Structure formats: structure tokens, C-alpha cells
Steps between C-alpha positions, in 0.01 A plus 500: 500500500777603261661187352603615153847625597841339551630366827844652546777285646793723588859392522824677588848443361792668675806598300856562618809649339797269554716760676227554763402247769234266363387441859400866521261465208363172632441641847320801357288277274388298802421821688289617208302175496442522875386863474265421211302262718320345205536249220843584361710213365865544597727362228791319666738588216683830542604629159866593443547386139306407187463132590364599840247723326386217274465259792316757710243568226450125454453462876235770539320377188485146639365646826208652309616858537333726241615842627855562610695735727869537422669625815836672502620407847831655407639673191392212276646353179368707209497232231351204694243707687361644177510166318237395753268747327586338165408153619212550742174535307279667761493851647817588684604756759846625602577637846817561703606486864574807708785500750456498875479132592876465553826691509619701203806284438409132451132585540472760224330384180494806269174389341407869473781524245435162342140591420628767259707249306215250508266755344754582230538134406125440498482784248769340284293182491178692429328340797192646663491448877334663798729720708325685786522878529772450763626144462746492793403424858513291812334159513181649644493781245564267208232258621245780454632567149463130416137520615455794262629275221223242551214683321738608223614143445141376508399744226798416278434127538130554441555677169731222382217253557207715389262454210248776424189357336286743303151480353389736230646813344476825692164679474479765231659834591722344767827568322651626827523144631729398214687180564795430269600150606872514415572670832328210677739260331788723602387456861465124461120514531293272278178620341213298353248699297150363439174633364178562692350218295752256647388607846130474413546147364682396817232664716219318321678167551479561876120538494431178689820489704440300816712747700266796441281448811805493729637812335164676544508407869848657530372820346188505717711461812719790394214731400266424788125459502416857402593465133224630274678370188551140614325379185810568292726277713459184286636688197784649702591164652509344153727781381741473795542129439561574132785740576659279765487196272643702212787618718577146607485346153682786324779589741727261311851515644423816699422491870298820539221666305323832462214597270428803285141463385255693290197584711283720277297570287418161344582309818172594671275411208665160440594384849198669665689656794797722576815318616610744772413291806681197361799721420497621860498144632793396284686812615456378858671175395796698362387456138452850358234539232546839341211680335481592133783267390755719679798267476744735673238566764489126575880489499517792743240348728689171509826670595313664788360163612853359512641800683220537757395137528139617485225588253535809285248681282491694175318834496431787269665823609147610464354825627567797722368515853217757506573806710189424705634159606843650564353767728277252680724197544865588428589858584627535856502122545783426259800717418438492127405757237198440276717463183697228681186286509317299236263206480623162382219292352414188308165343437543236771824300476645561849491204738250499788775509761614842380156668512282649770152348489571293187188407308399376159363760263452563132694697240311828490688635197432185297136483603441845348605361162400134507177478698372854565135399506529226763394599849747248643834411338560159350804465277681787676496330842823376655708790632668505841429840653601705801736769618860381513625463856708784640873449538839536335529414131753501220376606156730376224528365147751330272422585138647444155494786255388433144867460402549241778691715748408410857430775751340512843362728768451462875312729737432430866194642668183396676135418457307743718213400725245678284162400362543553125120519457527310171494147356744225412824414678608851590722689739611856576876499458753754623852511358743778596543745210254298291413802286861536387545124464181485290629769264870423476496120517160358412422753227849600389617138469169386347402233747157337463220561747538163673722478807580201719448532874694309764375537855771633727808707422701281263681769302844400624467139383322589175772751412765231547300246298475744210873575525576126501289462186711766330235774488692824445201736524343467847290801600361590840304781662780749555483746791446869428869564566593275207349632174432272206722559194230684303317655793444871454689674784279807464166321519 
């Protein structure tokens, strides 16, 4: 169960320009709360002036509100309504009432006009807020827009309370997963960098932990009786307890954690297993553990956990789908071209609940190097393997460039119901115009090979989260009718 994310408490403050009826704004605020049909704290103070704004922010803060809706029930007072954004410390949304719930004399609010002035004044103050694509509507329409704000607010709050804990430098020749930490500070994310030796010392201290048998029993229940590598479970249980204890004792003032851990090549020889299954279990708890010390991979995964409220995974954008598999399992069944498909893979970090026939395996690639002469694997045991379940997905990443400029991409698609005929946590993915996206975003903008995967179509919310964070460069898989800037029109 995902527990490593914020609980959002929404509140709404209505504003009113003094030359418009305050009762109109109050009535519309109450209609919005009724239409929302959820936990939405209704601030009793309607803001007309600066002192009202101060009192209203104090009121919602005392009520435990951590994400706020400012509602223009009529034209709204430009200065007080934007001072709310100065004083409220959490994520904030601005919306405005449409007409139609009264006459167009005493019942007209002109919030359609007031929203323009509100936006201008927010810009003067340099405030970042969430404004929906069309921020004006009836109570029922605005209630849906407030629901859209929930995952955005959860992600923004999550990043404010997040610490990314790392172990070890990146493996050699993994320059693509560069992780300049200044951009993390710019986002308000804390980072704690440790060595693999720190982790090994902590692991060894857990050798006789009294909780290991219970943790083994948990794992056995999850894996079932037909687990040919059950002998490695004591090591994995010891490691899981090590990470969970480290998270608890090192979170400091932060509420949420994610890990970016080195997992090869020395890990196997010193810890005597691969950590993939444990990583998959923490992912199911909402605690991403990115492979190969991919700090921005862990960050991306965590944003997806907040947005979706469910486990995410991190995969290599790994290999093409063979034409033989395409002809056998995809062509005619799915409306997708072969170049729009690819296989997403990692050694075994995806949680059991996201796999078909999940089972424990061993790291085939590592075994070739580390124990090629053994008939049965030993120190390379511990992967979580299976084809990823079919369904909608969002492939995305937030990344810092070497000169600490943040950029992001988002692409919605699906995992196909296809047997990948391979090993690891793996799926056959289809993304519309993937071939062009691969060339003109992933290659042209020099993204690393790791992508985060959220299950479901979450592009709308992720796009707004990235906008809220101030990311200017947000790429997506553009349709054929919309060429990329450097796309050859004659190709």
C-alpha cells in the first residue's frame, strides 16, 4: 500500500470586488463545495480587502488546509486575491465562476473579466499558481477542475517534503544519468549522498535482526510456494530492513523518501545477491528505489507516485520489438506500426502487482560476468521477473542537464498484451509516433535511457506539475501533423 505521499486537505477561499454583491460570490462558493462532494474546507471569510485576505489565509492554515483554491465568485479584488498567493505556502489554484445562475443585472459577476486582471497581478508578484486550461465554469464544471488539481497539489507537496537518499557513485560509463544536485535544491528537494560502504556496514549490523523471520514470511507469502530461489530470502529480508531503517533514521525533517542506489557490479560480490526484488517491494510501498544511482529517475518516479497514488517503475528504453513478435502478436490486433513499439526493461525492479506471473529469478547479464561456471546462480539471485501487465501507461522523465537546466518529457501509450519472450521486468510498449519522439526528443535532447512509468494516462496532471515547477522545456510525442523544430520535412 502506498503510504509515502502527502494527504491533501483542500480549502476554498472566495473573493469579491466591493462593487459587486458579496452574496453572489458566497452563494457560488457554497454551490462549488456542494458540487465537489468531497473534503473541501469552505473558508467563511470572503475576501474584499487586504485584511480579509490575511484573515482568510490564517483561517485555512488553522484548519489544516495545505492546498488552496481561490475562487472568483465575481470580478474579484486584484490586490487582495493575489496577496493570498504571497501568504499561503502550499500549492494554489485560481478559478472563476461562469454566469447562468442568476439574472444578468444583480446576478452578473464578471469573473470571466476578473480572471484576466488576476492573472496580470499574479505575474507582477512573480507567483506560480495552477490555472486550468479553461478556468471559468459552473459549480459542477469547476468541481471537476478542483478534482484535477488534487494530484498536482499532492506532487508539489510531496517534492517539498522529499529527501532522495543515494548510495554509491554511478557505475562506470553511466554518464547519461548525470545528476547535478543544484536543480534538486531549486525544487526544494533534499538529497543525502552516501557510499556503498555505508550501506554495507548498515546491512551487516542487521545480520541478527529479530525481524528477519517475519520479513521472510512476508516475502514467501507474496512469492508463493513455487519459488526455486527461496534460499536467498534471508539476505533480501535483511537488506529490506536495512533500507527501511535507514529511511526512518535519516529522513530528518523531511516526510517522504526515495532512494537512488548503486546495484552493480560490486554489489553482488559484497552483498551476495541482487537488490531488485527488494526495490520492487519498496516501490509497492510508494518508495521508489531507482537503479544505478539515477537520482532524477527516482525523482521522476516519486512524482508519478504522487500523481497516480500508485506504484511506478523505472525502465530502460531498451530494445526494439522483433519483427517476428510484431507479426505474431501485434499486427492486426493493435493499430500500431512496428517503429511505434519498443521494449521497456529492467533487471527486476517492478513490483509484483504490475507483472503477469511474477516470479523470482536471477540477473542473467550479471551471472555471465560474475559466476559463469556455476550451474545454478548464487550471488546474482534476487530479481523480480515477468511481463508487465497490459494497460495504459505514461512514460515520462524530469531531468537536469549538466548545467542544471531542468527539462521534461511525457508520452502516453500502452503496454501491449504480448509475451516478450525474454527475462527481467519487461513489457512491449506502444507510443503513438514513438519513432519520431525517439529521434527528436530522446536523442535530440540527450535524455538518458531510463524512463519512469506511471500506470494509467497521467499526462495531463504531469504536464501541469512540470509547469507548476517552472519547467520551460516540456516535450511530448507530437502527432505527425505537428513536426518537431528540427524534423526533416523531406524525410
